[in-house]
C-alpha positions in Angstrom: 0.0 0.0 0.0 1.5 3.5 -1.0 2.4 5.7 1.8 0.6 9.0 2.2 3.7 11.0 1.1 3.6 9.3 -2.4 -0.1 9.8 -3.0 -1.1 12.6 -5.5 -4.0 14.6 -4.4 -5.7 17.3 -6.5 -6.7 20.5 -4.6 -9.2 22.9 -5.7 -8.1 26.4 -5.0 -10.0 29.4 -3.8 -9.8 32.8 -5.5 -8.0 34.2 -2.5 -4.6 36.0 -3.2 -2.7 33.3 -1.2 -4.1 30.5 -3.5 -3.2 32.6 -6.5 0.2 33.1 -5.3 0.6 29.3 -4.9 -0.7 28.7 -8.4 1.6 31.2 -10.0 4.7 30.3 -8.0 4.7 26.6 -9.3 6.0 27.5 -12.7 9.0 29.4 -11.0 9.8 26.2 -9.2 9.4 23.8 -12.1 11.5 26.0 -14.5 14.0 27.2 -12.2 16.8 25.5 -14.0 15.4 25.7 -17.6 17.7 28.1 -19.5 15.2 28.8 -22.3 12.3 29.7 -20.0 11.2 33.3 -20.1 9.5 34.1 -16.7 6.4 36.2 -16.8 6.0 39.0 -14.3 4.4 37.6 -11.1 2.3 40.9 -10.8 0.7 40.3 -14.2 0.1 36.7 -13.7 -1.8 37.4 -10.3 -3.8 40.0 -11.9 -4.8 37.8 -15.0 -6.3 35.3 -12.6 -8.5 38.0 -10.9 -11.8 39.0 -12.5 -11.6 42.4 -10.8 -8.2 43.1 -12.7 -9.0 41.0 -16.0 -12.2 42.1 -17.6 -11.9 39.1 -19.9 -12.8 36.9 -17.1 -16.2 38.6 -16.4 -18.1 36.3 -18.6 -16.2 33.3 -17.6 -16.3 30.4 -15.0 -12.7 29.9 -13.6 -11.3 27.1 -11.4 -7.7 26.5 -10.4 -6.3 23.2 -9.2 -2.8 22.2 -7.8 -1.6 18.5 -7.7 0.2 17.8 -4.4 2.4 14.9 -3.5 2.6 15.3 0.3 3.7 18.7 0.8 5.3 19.2 -2.6 3.4 20.7 -5.5 3.9 18.7 -8.7 1.3 20.3 -11.1 -1.2 23.0 -11.8 -4.0 23.6 -14.2 -6.7 26.3 -14.7 -10.3 25.4 -16.0 -12.2 28.1 -17.9 -15.8 28.3 -19.5 -15.8 31.3 -21.7 -19.6 31.7 -22.1 -19.4 34.5 -24.7 -16.9 32.5 -26.9 -19.2 29.6 -26.6 -22.2 31.5 -27.9 -20.2 32.9 -30.6 -19.0 29.5 -31.8 -22.2 27.7 -30.9 -20.4 25.0 -28.8 -20.4 23.8 -25.3 -16.5 23.9 -24.6 -14.4 24.4 -21.4 -10.7 25.2 -21.9 -7.8 24.0 -19.8 -5.2 26.7 -19.3 -1.8 27.4 -17.5 -1.0 23.7 -17.5 2.3 22.8 -16.0 3.5 19.6 -14.4 6.3 17.2 -13.6 7.4 14.5 -15.8 4.6 12.1 -14.5 1.6 10.8 -16.6 -0.4 10.2 -13.4 -0.1 13.8 -12.3 -1.2 15.0 -15.7 -4.1 12.6 -15.9 -5.4 13.6 -12.4 -5.2 17.4 -13.4 -6.9 16.8 -16.8 -9.7 14.6 -15.2 -10.3 17.4 -12.4 -11.0 19.9 -15.3 -13.1 17.3 -17.2 -15.2 16.3 -14.2 -15.7 20.1 -13.4 -16.7 21.0 -17.0 -19.0 18.0 -17.4 -20.9 19.0 -14.2 -21.4 22.4 -16.0 -22.9 20.5 -19.0 -19.8 21.1 -21.2 -19.2 18.6 -24.0 -15.8 19.4 -25.3 -12.5 20.2 -23.5 -9.8 22.1 -25.4 -6.3 23.4 -24.6 -4.0 24.6 -23.4 -5.7 28.1 -24.3 -5.2 31.3 -22.9 -7.5 32.5 -20.0 -8.7 35.3 -22.3 -7.8 36.9 -25.7 -4.1 37.6 -26.2 -2.9 35.5 -23.4 -0.4 32.6 -23.6 -1.7 29.3 -25.1 -0.8 26.2 -26.8 1.9 23.5 -26.1 5.4 23.7 -27.7 5.9 20.5 -29.8 8.8 21.5 -31.8 11.6 24.2 -31.3 12.7 23.3 -27.7 16.2 24.7 -28.5 14.9 28.2 -29.3 14.1 31.2 -26.9 10.6 32.1 -26.9 9.2 35.4 -27.3 7.7 37.3 -24.4 4.1 36.6 -25.5 4.6 33.0 -26.2 5.8 30.2 -23.9 8.1 27.4 -23.2 7.4 23.9 -21.9 9.3 20.6 -21.5 9.3 18.3 -24.5 7.2 15.6 -22.4 4.1 17.8 -22.4 2.6 17.0 -25.8 3.3 13.2 -25.8 1.7 12.9 -22.3 -1.3 14.9 -23.2 -1.8 12.5 -26.1 -1.8 9.5 -23.9 -4.8 11.0 -21.9 -7.0 10.8 -25.2 -6.5 14.1 -26.5 -5.9 14.9 -30.2 -4.6 17.6 -32.2 -7.1 20.5 -32.9 -4.8 23.0 -34.7 -1.1 24.2 -34.7 0.5 27.7 -34.6 3.9 28.1 -36.3 6.5 30.7 -35.7 9.1 31.9 -38.1 12.7 33.6 -38.0 14.5 35.3 -40.8 17.5 37.4 -41.4 16.3 41.0 -42.0 17.2 41.6 -45.7 18.8 44.8 -46.5 16.1 45.4 -49.2 12.7 43.9 -49.8 11.7 42.6 -53.1 10.9 45.8 -55.2 7.3 44.4 -55.6 6.5 45.5 -52.0 7.3 49.0 -52.7 5.3 49.0 -56.1 2.4 47.4 -54.4 2.4 49.7 -51.6 2.7 52.8 -53.8 -0.1 51.6 -56.0 -2.4 50.8 -52.9 -1.7 54.2 -51.3 -2.6 56.0 -54.5 -5.5 54.0 -55.7 -7.3 53.7 -52.3 -6.4 57.3 -51.2 -4.7 55.9 -48.2 -1.7 57.2 -46.2 0.5 55.9 -43.5 0.9 57.8 -40.2 3.3 57.2 -37.2 2.9 58.7 -33.7 5.8 60.1 -31.7 4.5 59.6 -28.1 2.3 57.3 -26.2 0.1 60.5 -25.4 -0.5 60.6 -29.1 -1.3 57.0 -29.8 -3.5 56.5 -26.8 -6.7 58.3 -28.1 -6.6 55.9 -31.0 -6.3 52.7 -28.8 -10.1 51.7 -29.0 -10.1 52.2 -32.6 -6.8 50.1 -33.0 -8.3 47.2 -30.9 -11.6 47.4 -32.8 -9.7 47.0 -36.1 -8.0 43.9 -34.5 -11.5 42.6 -33.5 -12.8 42.9 -37.0 -9.5 41.6 -38.8 -9.3 38.4 -36.5 -13.0 37.7 -36.0 -12.9 34.4 -38.1 -9.8 33.1 -36.7 -9.7 30.2 -34.3 -9.6 30.8 -30.6 -10.3 34.6 -31.0 -13.0 36.2 -28.9 -13.7 39.8 -29.7 -12.5 42.1 -27.0 -14.9 44.1 -24.9 -14.4 47.7 -24.2 -13.2 46.7 -20.7 -10.6 44.4 -22.2 -9.5 47.1 -24.5 -9.1 49.6 -21.7 -6.9 47.1 -19.8 -4.7 46.4 -22.8 -4.3 50.1 -23.6 -3.2 50.7 -19.9 -0.8 47.7 -20.0 0.9 48.1 -23.2 0.9 51.7 -24.4 3.2 52.9 -21.7 6.1 51.0 -23.0 5.3 50.2 -26.7 8.1 51.2 -29.1 6.6 53.7 -31.5 9.2 53.2 -34.1 7.5 50.0 -34.9 3.9 51.0 -34.7 2.7 51.5 -38.2 -0.9 52.9 -39.0 -2.7 53.1 -42.4 -5.6 55.5 -42.6 -8.1 56.2 -45.4 -9.4 59.7 -46.5 -11.6 59.9 -43.5 -8.8 59.3 -41.2 -10.1 55.9 -40.3 -7.5 53.4 -39.4 -7.7 50.5 -41.9 -4.5 48.6 -41.3 -1.7 48.4 -38.6 1.5 46.5 -37.8 3.2 46.3 -34.4 6.6 45.1 -33.6 9.0 45.4 -30.6 12.5 44.6 -29.9 12.7 41.2 -28.1 12.2 41.5 -24.4 13.0 37.9 -23.7 16.5 38.9 -22.2 14.8 41.5 -20.1 12.2 39.2 -18.7 15.0 36.6 -17.8 16.8 39.3 -16.0 13.8 40.4 -14.0 12.8 36.8 -13.0 9.4 37.8 -12.5 10.0 40.7 -10.3 10.0 44.4 -11.1 12.2 45.0 -8.1 15.1 43.7 -10.2 14.6 46.5 -12.7 17.9 48.3 -11.5 19.8 45.1 -12.3 18.1 44.9 -15.8 19.2 48.6 -16.4 22.9 47.6 -15.4 22.7 44.8 -17.8 21.5 47.1 -20.6 18.3 45.0 -21.2 15.7 47.8 -20.6 15.4 48.7 -24.1 15.1 45.2 -25.4 17.3 43.4 -27.9 19.4 45.3 -30.3 19.6 42.2 -32.5 16.1 40.8 -32.7 12.8 42.3 -33.6 9.5 40.4 -32.5 6.5 40.9 -35.0 3.5 41.0 -32.8 0.6 41.5 -35.4 -0.5 42.8 -38.7 -4.2 43.6 -38.9 -6.2 44.8 -42.1 -9.7 45.8 -42.3 -11.8 43.0 -43.8 -13.0 44.9 -46.7 -9.4 45.7 -47.8 -7.9 42.4 -47.4 -6.8 42.0 -50.9 -5.9 45.7 -51.5 -2.2 45.5 -50.9 -2.1 47.1 -47.3 0.0 44.2 -46.0 2.7 45.5 -48.5 2.3 49.1 -47.1 2.9 47.9 -43.5 5.7 45.5 -44.3 7.7 48.1 -46.3 7.5 50.7 -43.7 8.3 48.1 -40.9 11.3 47.0 -42.8 12.6 50.5 -43.4 12.5 51.3 -39.6 14.0 47.9 -38.7 16.9 48.4 -41.1 17.5 52.0 -39.9 17.5 50.7 -36.3 20.2 48.2 -37.1 18.3 44.8 -36.4 19.6 41.7 -37.8 16.6 39.2 -37.1 12.9 39.1 -37.2 10.8 36.6 -35.3 6.9 36.1 -35.8 4.6 35.1 -32.9 2.3 32.3 -33.4 0.5 32.2 -36.8 -2.3 29.6 -37.3 -1.3 26.9 -39.9 -4.5 27.5 -41.6 -4.0 31.3 -41.9 -2.8 31.4 -45.6 -3.2 35.2 -45.8 -0.5 35.7 -43.1 1.6 32.8 -44.1 1.8 34.1 -47.6 3.6 37.3 -46.4 6.8 35.1 -45.9 6.8 33.2 -49.1 9.2 35.6 -50.9 11.5 35.9 -47.9 14.0 33.1 -46.9 12.9 32.0 -43.4 12.9 29.1 -41.0 9.9 27.9 -39.4 11.5 27.3 -36.0 8.7 26.7 -33.5 5.5 24.8 -33.4 2.7 24.9 -30.7 -0.4 22.8 -30.6 -3.9 23.0 -29.2 -5.5 19.6 -28.2 -9.3 18.7 -27.7 -11.1 15.7 -26.3 -15.0 15.2 -26.3 -16.3 14.8 -22.7 -18.7 12.2 -21.6 -17.7 9.6 -24.4 
């Protein structure tokens, strides 16, 4: 008979700050010796789990669990039912999120069973994940590219995650791919020709802002464009005004305006945008989750991000202008700024393997698809 210390128990957590801290802290313990893990800010992680700080949770049911072996935490998982997303997709789905666990199939099975039982009691018929708690939060399991440093908005996990998830009866739902390429000194001339034609033919112009104060009044219009552009994409739930307000407050204070490109029409309506940032992965590794280490980051020269690698966050185009060459306008101007700033490499964040419009942007640029992440799903009650 196994002794008490070897038994694995699943503990359902409350929403208290103490329990949220326990939940967040496990990943720092698990990955403490992983050189390619990029720690998130503990402050941000705690806020994302609190519906008062994260408006995206207001239409959701959220439950957190820890797997305990005696006094030692050996895994964690979150369950989310996003009722607004379910209504939009006409499904009864729960998502598992923020999954981390030691290399032990029993630990994983008990964690996934806890979410599945919880979801079934709430009449859900499908379990998907790992997905973000809300829009633009980390999702998917890394299944290829374990030797590459992630961007700050993606994630890292150990290679055993994917295979063990599959042993629990989950199958692939969809993959995201990420690319890396050397920044060419010049783009193919066709980008310039298409950009010039689109600007003239459609009466468009490209604008840039010099300060966050100038950009902030455009925040809601920018994110509403993202809502429209990404509406048909898997996993994307349109952002509410509350979510947009939170994102503006969170990101606009430190966004690098050199790499924010906006295209407006004759009525000054934003119809396309591109956003990139110098890689902050080095900065986040220096901070180790704590802003109090900011002075050390300053001493290390990490505060302004990488001088070598530019992370491409998103490109969005108004649906009615998707085939009008606006991507070329954004790409050409982003390229000019990146070359002028001396960057050598560009990395994309996750792009759906089915998103042919975005994937086609790289077909004329020599690139490496260097990471792949996966979403799994499983029918409940079968």
